[in-house]
MIDOSE-1310 file (N, C-alpha, C; in nm, 2 decimals, decimal comma, always signed):
residues 137
lfnl	+0,08/-0,12/+0,00/+0,00/+0,00/+0,00/+0,09/+0,13/+0,00; +0,19/+0,12/+0,07/+0,28/+0,24/+0,08/+0,33/+0,28/-0,06; +0,39/+0,18/-0,13/+0,44/+0,21/-0,26/+0,33/+0,25/-0,36; +0,22/+0,20/-0,35/+0,11/+0,24/-0,44/+0,06/+0,38/-0,40
siyq	+0,07/+0,42/-0,28/+0,02/+0,55/-0,23/+0,12/+0,66/-0,27; +0,24/+0,63/-0,30/+0,34/+0,73/-0,33/+0,30/+0,81/-0,46; +0,25/+0,73/-0,56/+0,21/+0,79/-0,69/+0,09/+0,89/-0,67; +0,11/+1,01/-0,71/+0,01/+1,12/-0,68/-0,13/+1,07/-0,73
gnks	-0,14/+1,01/-0,84/-0,27/+0,96/-0,90/-0,34/+0,86/-0,81; -0,26/+0,78/-0,74/-0,32/+0,68/-0,66/-0,37/+0,73/-0,52; -0,32/+0,84/-0,48/-0,37/+0,90/-0,35/-0,52/+0,92/-0,35; -0,57/+0,98/-0,45/-0,71/+1,00/-0,46/-0,79/+0,87/-0,47
ravk	-0,74/+0,78/-0,55/-0,80/+0,65/-0,56/-0,81/+0,57/-0,43; -0,70/+0,58/-0,35/-0,69/+0,51/-0,22/-0,79/+0,57/-0,13; -0,80/+0,71/-0,13/-0,90/+0,77/-0,04/-1,04/+0,74/-0,08; -1,07/+0,74/-0,21/-1,20/+0,70/-0,25/-1,24/+0,56/-0,22
agiv	-1,14/+0,47/-0,22/-1,16/+0,33/-0,19/-1,18/+0,31/-0,04; -1,16/+0,41/+0,04/-1,18/+0,40/+0,18/-1,06/+0,36/+0,27; -0,94/+0,40/+0,23/-0,82/+0,36/+0,30/-0,81/+0,42/+0,44; -0,86/+0,54/+0,46/-0,83/+0,61/+0,59/-0,89/+0,54/+0,71
pplm	-1,02/+0,50/+0,71/-1,07/+0,43/+0,83/-1,00/+0,30/+0,87; -0,96/+0,21/+0,78/-0,88/+0,10/+0,82/-0,74/+0,14/+0,87; -0,68/+0,24/+0,82/-0,55/+0,29/+0,87/-0,57/+0,34/+1,01; -0,68/+0,42/+1,03/-0,71/+0,47/+1,17/-0,73/+0,35/+1,27
qllt	-0,79/+0,25/+1,22/-0,81/+0,13/+1,31/-0,68/+0,07/+1,35; -0,59/+0,06/+1,25/-0,46/+0,01/+1,28/-0,38/+0,09/+1,38; -0,41/+0,22/+1,39/-0,34/+0,30/+1,48/-0,39/+0,28/+1,62; -0,51/+0,23/+1,64/-0,56/+0,20/+1,77/-0,54/+0,06/+1,82
dpaa	-0,47/-0,02/+1,73/-0,45/-0,16/+1,77/-0,30/-0,19/+1,77; -0,23/-0,16/+1,87/-0,08/-0,18/+1,88/-0,05/-0,33/+1,86; -0,14/-0,42/+1,90/-0,11/-0,56/+1,89/-0,10/-0,60/+1,74; -0,15/-0,53/+1,65/-0,14/-0,56/+1,51/+0,00/-0,53/+1,46
emvd	+0,07/-0,45/+1,53/+0,21/-0,41/+1,50/+0,22/-0,35/+1,36; +0,12/-0,26/+1,33/+0,12/-0,20/+1,20/+0,11/-0,05/+1,22; +0,13/+0,00/+1,33/+0,12/+0,15/+1,36/+0,22/+0,23/+1,27; +0,35/+0,18/+1,26/+0,45/+0,25/+1,18/+0,40/+0,26/+1,04
eala	+0,36/+0,14/+0,98/+0,32/+0,14/+0,84/+0,19/+0,22/+0,82; +0,09/+0,22/+0,91/-0,03/+0,29/+0,89/+0,00/+0,44/+0,89; +0,09/+0,49/+0,99/+0,12/+0,63/+0,99/+0,20/+0,67/+0,87; +0,29/+0,59/+0,82/+0,36/+0,62/+0,70/+0,27/+0,64/+0,58
ilai	+0,17/+0,56/+0,57/+0,08/+0,57/+0,46/-0,01/+0,70/+0,48; -0,05/+0,72/+0,60/-0,13/+0,85/+0,63/-0,05/+0,97/+0,60; +0,08/+0,97/+0,63/+0,17/+1,08/+0,59/+0,17/+1,11/+0,44; +0,17/+1,00/+0,37/+0,16/+1,02/+0,22/+0,03/+1,07/+0,18
iath	-0,08/+1,00/+0,23/-0,22/+1,04/+0,19/-0,24/+1,19/+0,23; -0,18/+1,23/+0,34/-0,21/+1,37/+0,39/-0,15/+1,48/+0,30; -0,07/+1,44/+0,20/-0,02/+1,53/+0,10/-0,12/+1,56/-0,01; -0,23/+1,50/-0,01/-0,33/+1,52/-0,11/-0,46/+1,58/-0,05
qegi	-0,52/+1,67/-0,11/-0,64/+1,74/-0,05/-0,75/+1,64/-0,01; -0,78/+1,54/-0,09/-0,88/+1,45/-0,05/-0,84/+1,36/+0,07; -0,71/+1,34/+0,08/-0,66/+1,27/+0,20/-0,67/+1,35/+0,32; -0,64/+1,48/+0,31/-0,66/+1,57/+0,43/-0,80/+1,57/+0,48
iaiv	-0,89/+1,58/+0,39/-1,03/+1,58/+0,43/-1,07/+1,45/+0,49; -1,03/+1,34/+0,44/-1,06/+1,21/+0,50/-1,00/+1,19/+0,63; -0,88/+1,23/+0,65/-0,81/+1,22/+0,78/-0,88/+1,30/+0,88; -0,91/+1,43/+0,85/-0,98/+1,51/+0,94/-1,12/+1,46/+0,98
qasa	-1,19/+1,41/+0,88/-1,32/+1,35/+0,90/-1,32/+1,22/+0,99; -1,20/+1,16/+0,99/-1,18/+1,04/+1,08/-1,14/+1,08/+1,22; -1,14/+1,21/+1,25/-1,11/+1,26/+1,38/-0,97/+1,21/+1,43; -0,87/+1,22/+1,34/-0,74/+1,17/+1,36/-0,65/+1,26/+1,45
ipml	-0,69/+1,39/+1,47/-0,60/+1,47/+1,54/-0,57/+1,43/+1,69; -0,67/+1,39/+1,76/-0,64/+1,35/+1,90/-0,55/+1,22/+1,90; -0,57/+1,13/+1,81/-0,48/+1,01/+1,81/-0,34/+1,05/+1,77; -0,33/+1,15/+1,67/-0,19/+1,19/+1,63/-0,12/+1,26/+1,74
vdll	-0,19/+1,34/+1,82/-0,13/+1,40/+1,94/-0,09/+1,30/+2,04; -0,17/+1,20/+2,06/-0,14/+1,09/+2,15/-0,01/+1,02/+2,11; +0,00/+0,99/+1,98/+0,12/+0,92/+1,92/+0,24/+1,01/+1,94; +0,23/+1,14/+1,93/+0,34/+1,23/+1,96/+0,39/+1,21/+2,10
rtgs	+0,30/+1,18/+2,19/+0,34/+1,16/+2,33/+0,40/+1,03/+2,36; +0,34/+0,92/+2,30/+0,36/+0,79/+2,35/+0,42/+0,70/+2,24; +0,43/+0,74/+2,12/+0,47/+0,65/+2,01/+0,62/+0,63/+2,01; +0,66/+0,55/+1,92/+0,80/+0,52/+1,89/+0,86/+0,65/+1,82
prnk	+0,99/+0,66/+1,81/+1,05/+0,77/+1,74/+0,99/+0,79/+1,59; +0,98/+0,68/+1,53/+0,92/+0,68/+1,39/+0,77/+0,72/+1,39; +0,70/+0,67/+1,49/+0,56/+0,71/+1,51/+0,55/+0,86/+1,52; +0,63/+0,92/+1,61/+0,63/+1,06/+1,64/+0,66/+1,14/+1,51
enaa	+0,76/+1,10/+1,44/+0,80/+1,17/+1,32/+0,68/+1,17/+1,22; +0,62/+1,06/+1,20/+0,51/+1,05/+1,10/+0,39/+1,12/+1,15; +0,36/+1,12/+1,28/+0,25/+1,19/+1,33/+0,27/+1,34/+1,31; +0,39/+1,39/+1,33/+0,42/+1,53/+1,31/+0,40/+1,56/+1,16
avll	+0,44/+1,47/+1,08/+0,43/+1,50/+0,93/+0,28/+1,51/+0,89; +0,20/+1,42/+0,95/+0,05/+1,43/+0,91/+0,00/+1,56/+0,97; +0,03/+1,59/+1,09/-0,03/+1,71/+1,15/+0,02/+1,84/+1,08; +0,14/+1,84/+1,03/+0,19/+1,95/+0,95/+0,11/+1,96/+0,82
slgt	+0,08/+1,85/+0,75/+0,00/+1,86/+0,63/-0,14/+1,91/+0,66; -0,20/+1,86/+0,77/-0,33/+1,90/+0,80/-0,33/+2,05/+0,83; -0,23/+2,10/+0,91/-0,22/+2,24/+0,94/-0,19/+2,33/+0,83; -0,12/+2,28/+0,73/-0,09/+2,36/+0,61/-0,22/+2,39/+0,54
ddss	-0,31/+2,29/+0,54/-0,44/+2,31/+0,47/-0,53/+2,40/+0,55; -0,53/+2,39/+0,68/-0,62/+2,47/+0,76/-0,56/+2,49/+0,90; -0,53/+2,61/+0,94/-0,46/+2,64/+1,06/-0,54/+2,60/+1,18; -0,67/+2,58/+1,17/-0,75/+2,54/+1,29/-0,71/+2,40/+1,33
hiwt	-0,66/+2,32/+1,25/-0,61/+2,19/+1,29/-0,49/+2,20/+1,38; -0,41/+2,30/+1,35/-0,29/+2,33/+1,44/-0,34/+2,37/+1,58; -0,44/+2,46/+1,58/-0,50/+2,50/+1,70/-0,55/+2,39/+1,78; -0,62/+2,30/+1,71/-0,68/+2,18/+1,78/-0,57/+2,09/+1,84
aqrl	-0,46/+2,07/+1,76/-0,35/+1,99/+1,82/-0,29/+2,06/+1,94; -0,27/+2,19/+1,93/-0,22/+2,26/+2,04/-0,31/+2,25/+2,17; -0,44/+2,27/+2,15/-0,53/+2,26/+2,26/-0,53/+2,12/+2,32; -0,50/+2,02/+2,24/-0,49/+1,88/+2,29/-0,35/+1,85/+2,36
gasv	-0,26/+1,95/+2,36/-0,14/+1,93/+2,43/-0,02/+1,89/+2,34; -0,02/+1,92/+2,22/+0,09/+1,88/+2,13/+0,22/+1,96/+2,15; +0,21/+2,07/+2,21/+0,33/+2,16/+2,22/+0,45/+2,09/+2,29; +0,42/+2,03/+2,40/+0,53/+1,97/+2,48/+0,59/+1,85/+2,41
plse	+0,52/+1,75/+2,35/+0,59/+1,65/+2,28/+0,65/+1,70/+2,15; +0,60/+1,80/+2,09/+0,66/+1,86/+1,97/+0,80/+1,93/+2,01; +0,80/+1,99/+2,12/+0,92/+2,05/+2,17/+1,03/+1,95/+2,20; +0,99/+1,84/+2,26/+1,08/+1,72/+2,28/+1,13/+1,67/+2,15
laqt	+1,04/+1,65/+2,05/+1,07/+1,60/+1,92/+1,17/+1,69/+1,85; +1,15/+1,82/+1,87/+1,24/+1,92/+1,80/+1,38/+1,91/+1,86; +1,39/+1,85/+1,98/+1,53/+1,84/+2,04/+1,59/+1,70/+2,01; +1,51/+1,60/+2,01/+1,56/+1,46/+2,01/+1,54/+1,38/+1,88
gttr	+1,45/+1,43/+1,79/+1,41/+1,36/+1,67/+1,52/+1,35/+1,56; +1,49/+1,28/+1,46/+1,57/+1,28/+1,34/+1,57/+1,42/+1,28; +1,65/+1,44/+1,18/+1,65/+1,57/+1,11/+1,51/+1,60/+1,06; +1,45/+1,51/+0,99/+1,31/+1,53/+0,94/+1,21/+1,56/+1,05
arrk	+1,22/+1,48/+1,16/+1,13/+1,50/+1,27/+1,15/+1,63/+1,33; +1,27/+1,67/+1,35/+1,30/+1,81/+1,41/+1,24/+1,92/+1,32; +1,26/+1,90/+1,19/+1,21/+2,00/+1,10/+1,06/+2,02/+1,11; +0,99/+1,90/+1,10/+0,84/+1,90/+1,11/+0,80/+1,96/+1,25
alll	+0,86/+1,92/+1,35/+0,82/+1,97/+1,49/+0,84/+2,12/+1,50; +0,95/+2,17/+1,45/+0,98/+2,31/+1,45/+0,88/+2,39/+1,37; +0,85/+2,34/+1,25/+0,75/+2,40/+1,17/+0,61/+2,41/+1,24; +0,57/+2,30/+1,30/+0,45/+2,30/+1,38/+0,45/+2,40/+1,49
ldqm	+0,56/+2,40/+1,57/+0,57/+2,49/+1,68/+0,57/+2,63/+1,64; +0,63/+2,66/+1,52/+0,63/+2,79/+1,47/+0,49/+2,84/+1,43; +0,41/+2,75/+1,37/+0,27/+2,78/+1,34/+0,19/+2,80/+1,46; +0,22/+2,72/+1,57/+0,15/+2,74/+1,69/+0,18/+2,88/+1,75
nrqk	+0,30/+2,91/+1,75/+0,34/+3,04/+1,81/+0,29/+3,16/+1,73; +0,28/+3,15/+1,59/+0,22/+3,25/+1,51/+0,07/+3,26/+1,54; +0,00/+3,15/+1,57/-0,14/+3,16/+1,60/-0,16/+3,23/+1,74; -0,07/+3,21/+1,83/-0,08/+3,27/+1,96/-0,07/+3,43/+1,95
qapl	+0,02/+3,47/+1,85/+0,05/+3,61/+1,83/-0,05/+3,68/+1,74; -0,13/+3,60/+1,67/-0,23/+3,66/+1,58/-0,34/+3,74/+1,65; -0,37/+3,86/+1,60/-0,48/+3,93/+1,67/-0,61/+3,86/+1,66; -0,69/+3,87/+1,76/-0,83/+3,82/+1,75/-0,92/+3,93/+1,71
w	-1,00/+3,90/+1,61/-1,09/+4,00/+1,56/-1,23/+3,98/+1,61
């Protein structure tokens, strides 16, 4: 599934075929030992507009924030990648992640993660800080 999802044309097909709900189910079942793979596919799907919509509709943000706290290093990196894609599309998703407590695990990831994980975490933290400073109308 990962290799099929990399091709841009297949992302829409995968979403239309209903890939997001089973991936979300794999995230809730650590016994299946597919969390890494499911998150990696979600990170790819989240780079497509239809994927973003499906991921948000699946109420993924609380689970992604939880994985930032408790997941393996690879889980944390991919959860940050998905959150960044969601937030790039709509900043309210960043606010939701922040409200759910993503700032602390993102700060930790920015210090201890891989180069990619640190970059994603820093971008998310920057977006969170800009939202704090934005005037309320």
